[in-house]
C-alpha positions in Angstrom: -14.1 -3.9 19.5 -15.2 -5.7 16.3 -18.9 -5.7 17.2 -19.0 -1.9 17.7 -17.0 -1.4 14.5 -19.4 -3.7 12.6 -22.4 -1.7 13.9 -20.7 1.6 12.9 -19.6 0.4 9.4 -22.7 -1.6 8.7 -20.8 -4.2 6.7 -19.4 -7.4 8.2 -16.5 -7.9 5.9 -15.3 -4.3 5.8 -15.5 -4.1 9.6 -13.4 -7.2 9.9 -10.8 -5.8 7.5 -10.8 -2.5 9.4 -10.4 -4.3 12.7 -7.5 -6.4 11.4 -5.7 -3.2 10.1 -6.3 -1.3 13.3 -5.0 -4.2 15.4 -1.9 -4.7 13.2 -1.0 -1.0 13.3 -1.6 -0.8 17.1 0.9 -3.6 17.7 3.8 -2.5 15.4 6.6 -0.1 16.2 6.4 3.1 14.1 10.2 3.3 13.7 10.2 -0.2 12.3 7.7 0.8 9.6 10.0 3.7 8.6 13.4 2.0 8.9 13.0 -1.7 8.2 13.8 -3.0 4.8 11.1 -2.0 2.3 10.4 -5.6 1.3 9.8 -6.6 5.0 7.4 -3.8 5.7 5.6 -4.5 2.4 5.3 -8.2 3.2 4.0 -7.3 6.7 1.3 -5.2 5.1 0.2 -7.8 2.6 -0.2 -10.3 5.5 -2.9 -8.1 7.1 -6.4 -9.4 6.3 -7.9 -7.0 3.8 -4.7 -5.4 2.5 -3.9 -6.2 -1.1 -1.2 -5.1 -3.5 -2.7 -1.7 -4.3 -3.5 -0.9 -0.6 0.0 -2.0 0.5 1.6 0.2 -2.1 -0.6 3.2 -1.2 0.2 2.8 2.5 3.9 2.4 1.9 4.0 5.6 -0.2 1.3 7.9 1.4 0.8 6.5 4.9 4.4 5.6 5.9 6.2 7.9 3.5 8.4 5.1 2.1 9.3 6.5 -1.4 12.1 4.0 -2.3 9.8 2.4 -4.8 7.0 3.6 -6.9 3.8 1.6 -7.2 3.8 -0.7 -10.2 0.8 -1.1 -12.5 -0.3 2.5 -12.3 -1.4 3.4 -15.8 -1.5 7.2 -15.2 2.1 7.0 -13.8 3.2 5.1 -16.9 1.5 7.7 -19.2 3.2 10.6 -17.3 6.6 9.0 -17.5 6.2 8.3 -21.2 5.3 12.0 -21.8 8.2 13.3 -19.9 10.7 11.0 -21.7 9.0 11.4 -25.1 8.2 7.7 -25.4 5.5 6.6 -27.8 5.4 3.0 -26.6 4.3 1.8 -23.2 6.9 1.5 -20.5 7.5 -1.5 -18.3 7.4 -1.2 -14.5 11.2 -1.8 -14.5 11.7 1.1 -17.0 9.5 3.4 -14.9 11.5 2.5 -11.7 14.7 3.2 -13.5 
């Protein structure tokens, strides 16, 4: 429960976030996470207390295996794409996705 988690983690806010995430994932169907429209799953993640844009993108890609979209705003990804396509100027998120 939340009290045991708070005692283990030693931090009230982090424990509440972990509990919210654990509770959310315990109540969702795995197949829905893998097959529902990307935007719906992403919005569901963002609605979980403690999950922000970076965490939602990370979970979509690494946790669920949803690779339809790349995380935006990743500077190292932008640098790698620019090197591969021999671009001197920065690339927008839309250009990277394309």
